[in-house]
NUNUBA-693961 format. One record per residue (C-alpha): x, y, z; residue in one letter. Coordinates in steps of 0.1 Angstrom, whole numbers, plus 5000, padded with zeros to 4 digits. Example, Ala and Ser with C-alpha at 12.3 -4.5 7.8 and 13.67 -1.06 7.14 Angstrom:
<nodes>
<node><px>5123</px><py>4955</py><pz>5078</pz><res>A</res></node>
<node><px>5137</px><py>4989</py><pz>5071</pz><res>S</res></node>
</nodes>
This chain:
<nodes>
<node><px>3654</px><py>9149</py><pz>4524</pz><res>X</res></node>
<node><px>3637</px><py>9156</py><pz>4557</pz><res>X</res></node>
<node><px>3636</px><py>9188</py><pz>4576</pz><res>X</res></node>
<node><px>3620</px><py>9193</py><pz>4610</pz><res>X</res></node>
<node><px>3603</px><py>9219</py><pz>4632</pz><res>X</res></node>
<node><px>3608</px><py>9211</py><pz>4669</pz><res>X</res></node>
<node><px>3581</px><py>9234</py><pz>4680</pz><res>X</res></node>
<node><px>3554</px><py>9216</py><pz>4660</pz><res>X</res></node>
<node><px>3569</px><py>9181</py><pz>4658</pz><res>X</res></node>
<node><px>3564</px><py>9182</py><pz>4621</pz><res>X</res></node>
<node><px>3587</px><py>9166</py><pz>4595</pz><res>X</res></node>
<node><px>3587</px><py>9180</py><pz>4560</pz><res>X</res></node>
<node><px>3595</px><py>9153</py><pz>4534</pz><res>X</res></node>
<node><px>3611</px><py>9162</py><pz>4501</pz><res>X</res></node>
<node><px>3620</px><py>9139</py><pz>4472</pz><res>X</res></node>
<node><px>3650</px><py>9145</py><pz>4450</pz><res>X</res></node>
<node><px>3646</px><py>9144</py><pz>4412</pz><res>X</res></node>
<node><px>3679</px><py>9138</py><pz>4395</pz><res>X</res></node>
<node><px>3665</px><py>9147</py><pz>4360</pz><res>X</res></node>
<node><px>3664</px><py>9184</py><pz>4369</pz><res>X</res></node>
<node><px>3683</px><py>9184</py><pz>4402</pz><res>X</res></node>
<node><px>3654</px><py>9197</py><pz>4423</pz><res>X</res></node>
<node><px>3636</px><py>9187</py><pz>4455</pz><res>X</res></node>
<node><px>3598</px><py>9183</py><pz>4455</pz><res>X</res></node>
<node><px>3578</px><py>9188</py><pz>4487</pz><res>X</res></node>
<node><px>3558</px><py>9157</py><pz>4493</pz><res>X</res></node>
<node><px>3541</px><py>9167</py><pz>4526</pz><res>X</res></node>
<node><px>3543</px><py>9170</py><pz>4563</pz><res>X</res></node>
<node><px>3544</px><py>9142</py><pz>4588</pz><res>X</res></node>
<node><px>3537</px><py>9147</py><pz>4625</pz><res>X</res></node>
<node><px>3558</px><py>9126</py><pz>4649</pz><res>X</res></node>
<node><px>3544</px><py>9127</py><pz>4684</pz><res>X</res></node>
<node><px>3576</px><py>9125</py><pz>4704</pz><res>X</res></node>
<node><px>3591</px><py>9149</py><pz>4729</pz><res>X</res></node>
<node><px>3625</px><py>9166</py><pz>4725</pz><res>X</res></node>
<node><px>3635</px><py>9151</py><pz>4691</pz><res>X</res></node>
<node><px>3673</px><py>9152</py><pz>4687</pz><res>X</res></node>
<node><px>3678</px><py>9134</py><pz>4654</pz><res>X</res></node>
<node><px>3658</px><py>9119</py><pz>4625</pz><res>X</res></node>
<node><px>3675</px><py>9094</py><pz>4602</pz><res>X</res></node>
<node><px>3656</px><py>9086</py><pz>4569</pz><res>X</res></node>
<node><px>3660</px><py>9052</py><pz>4553</pz><res>X</res></node>
<node><px>3642</px><py>9021</py><pz>4541</pz><res>X</res></node>
<node><px>3647</px><py>9001</py><pz>4573</pz><res>X</res></node>
<node><px>3622</px><py>8972</py><pz>4565</pz><res>X</res></node>
<node><px>3632</px><py>8970</py><pz>4528</pz><res>X</res></node>
<node><px>3597</px><py>8976</py><pz>4514</pz><res>X</res></node>
<node><px>3607</px><py>9005</py><pz>4490</pz><res>X</res></node>
<node><px>3591</px><py>9031</py><pz>4512</pz><res>X</res></node>
<node><px>3607</px><py>9059</py><pz>4533</pz><res>X</res></node>
<node><px>3609</px><py>9051</py><pz>4570</pz><res>X</res></node>
<node><px>3623</px><py>9073</py><pz>4598</pz><res>X</res></node>
<node><px>3643</px><py>9065</py><pz>4629</pz><res>X</res></node>
<node><px>3637</px><py>9091</py><pz>4656</pz><res>X</res></node>
<node><px>3660</px><py>9097</py><pz>4686</pz><res>X</res></node>
<node><px>3653</px><py>9120</py><pz>4714</pz><res>X</res></node>
<node><px>3655</px><py>9128</py><pz>4751</pz><res>X</res></node>
<node><px>3626</px><py>9121</py><pz>4774</pz><res>X</res></node>
<node><px>3632</px><py>9131</py><pz>4811</pz><res>X</res></node>
<node><px>3669</px><py>9122</py><pz>4809</pz><res>X</res></node>
<node><px>3664</px><py>9090</py><pz>4789</pz><res>X</res></node>
<node><px>3675</px><py>9086</py><pz>4754</pz><res>X</res></node>
<node><px>3649</px><py>9069</py><pz>4731</pz><res>X</res></node>
<node><px>3650</px><py>9055</py><pz>4696</pz><res>X</res></node>
<node><px>3617</px><py>9048</py><pz>4678</pz><res>X</res></node>
<node><px>3612</px><py>9035</py><pz>4643</pz><res>X</res></node>
<node><px>3584</px><py>9048</py><pz>4622</pz><res>X</res></node>
<node><px>3574</px><py>9029</py><pz>4590</pz><res>X</res></node>
<node><px>3562</px><py>9049</py><pz>4560</pz><res>X</res></node>
<node><px>3533</px><py>9040</py><pz>4537</pz><res>X</res></node>
<node><px>3538</px><py>9068</py><pz>4512</pz><res>X</res></node>
<node><px>3512</px><py>9089</py><pz>4529</pz><res>X</res></node>
<node><px>3522</px><py>9089</py><pz>4566</pz><res>X</res></node>
<node><px>3544</px><py>9072</py><pz>4592</pz><res>X</res></node>
<node><px>3532</px><py>9047</py><pz>4617</pz><res>X</res></node>
<node><px>3550</px><py>9036</py><pz>4649</pz><res>X</res></node>
<node><px>3570</px><py>9005</py><pz>4644</pz><res>X</res></node>
<node><px>3578</px><py>8977</py><pz>4668</pz><res>X</res></node>
<node><px>3614</px><py>8987</py><pz>4676</pz><res>X</res></node>
<node><px>3617</px><py>9010</py><pz>4706</pz><res>X</res></node>
<node><px>3648</px><py>9014</py><pz>4727</pz><res>X</res></node>
<node><px>3652</px><py>9035</py><pz>4758</pz><res>X</res></node>
<node><px>3686</px><py>9042</py><pz>4774</pz><res>X</res></node>
<node><px>3691</px><py>9059</py><pz>4808</pz><res>X</res></node>
<node><px>3715</px><py>9088</py><pz>4806</pz><res>X</res></node>
<node><px>3736</px><py>9095</py><pz>4837</pz><res>X</res></node>
</nodes>
């Protein structure tokens, strides 16, 4: 599970443990993007590590950026899409 704080651009990452039905806090990740609207967790490059797809609004343009996880942090990926909103 991922929760976010828009004022600090931090994402708090939690892992679910089915053995005792609890979430364990794994750490914070800072995503340096303005006006984040949505964060979608997943394993987008099939390496077994958590990645995040971030969407937001930058000066009237919708953006989508993919960040790859390495178990300690997220690094900006090569997929970036910007759409002009009218």
